[in-house]
C-alpha positions, 0 to 999 in steps of 0.5 A: 667611872667606877666601871671603867676603873674595875675593867682597867684594873682586871685588864692590867692584872691579866697581862701578868696572870695569863701564862698561869691561866694557860697552864691551868687550862691545860692541866684541868683538861688532862685526863678528862673523864679518866680515873687517876693512873689510867691516862697519860700524864703530860703535865706533871705540875704547874712548873712542868706545864710552863716548861713544856708549853714554852719548849714546844710552842715558844714563849708566845704559847704561854700568852695564848688567848691574851687579847681575848682574855683582856677583853673578857676581864674588862667586860666581867670586872667592869661590871663586877667591881663597878657595881660592887664599888657603887654599892660600897660608896653608897653605904649599902655594904657597911655599918655606921662605923664604916665596917663591912657587913659580911652577909651584905658584901657576900650577897652583892659580890656574888650577884655582881660577879654573876652579872659580869660572868654572864656578859663575859661568857662568850669571851670566856668560852673562846679564851678557853678554846684558844688556850687549850690549842696546843702542839700535837705532842702536848695536846689535851682535851678537844682541839678546836684549831681556831685562828683567832678571836674573830674566827672562833666567834664565826665558827661557833656562831655558824655551828651552834647559833647565838645560844652556842656562845653562851654554852657553859654560861650557867657554870661560869655564873656559879663559878663567879658567884662562889669566887667573887663572894669569897674574894671580895668579902674576904678582901674587904674584911681583911682590910677592916681587920688590918685597919682595926689593929693599925697594921700597914696603916702607913703603907696602904698598898702593902695592906691591899697586897696582904688582904688580896693575898688572903682573898686569893686563898679563899677564892681558889679553894672555893672556886676550883671545882666550878672553874674546872667544870666551866673549862670542861663545858667550854672546851668540849666538842659538839655534835651536829645539833650543837649539843655537847658530846661529853656533858649535857650540862653542869649537873651532868658534868659534876656527876661524870667527873665525880664518878670517873675522876673522884673528888681529887679530879675537881682540884686538878690544876689547883696549884696552877689556879692559885699561881694565876689567882694570886697575882691576878687577884692581888694585882687586880685589887691593888690596881683597883685600890690605886685607881679608886684613889685617883678617882677620889682625888681627881674626879670625885673631888672636882665634882664636889667642887662643882656642886659647891660652887 
């Protein structure tokens, strides 16, 4: 049940955050491997990106890849949050007073995040390529022109084989290690601090919102460079041998982006990234807390009653 709850929480949140994900993806692909001031700036900022996408592709354009995103978030987060909750419920992450132990939470959240990222990597790859597909006048990056999830899966598999579906998998696992450990650990510790000082004690959902908002800030700042590299690796074209035409891997991508675009290049789309992470992370963790409450009330309690009888 812990795994289903984690997946449902993330899936529900992605409905609201997907438009910002589309904006973020477009902005991260803009000016790829070109120095600042030496490329056309189509999207000036996150809000301008949203306006241009809606104007040229309709409001449906802001929800590109939604179906794939729902599946991806369910796979990734049923694993990530489900495993993390199992460790937490069994007392591996807290001390005798019930407070979160920082290093244990960081290690477990990083490991569970990486596991979820690896399993969901093919869906992340296809989601990225679907979201990058744009009207010609506002297109950035490689345009793959997939007709949908199944068509994309077939095209990638036929051209690159099963291995091609996990292209960029190492980068997304590193992205998840950094992002998941920053988010879940800061979320858990923030909740501990709020409880310690009796803040929002009568309103636990408000406390969850505040803690997840703090977690989103840490997650965004730590994860954006790895997120950008993941997007670039996922969206690049491939040659007849299935090798990327722009990057040979995560290290090569970091070096080339750093040389061509500078340090600021790693933070392209950071505003759009936070606009995505803030509602997604907040809603995901709040939904997670609510669903855990239902689980405790209706499932775990009934199990204890059966054992008692």
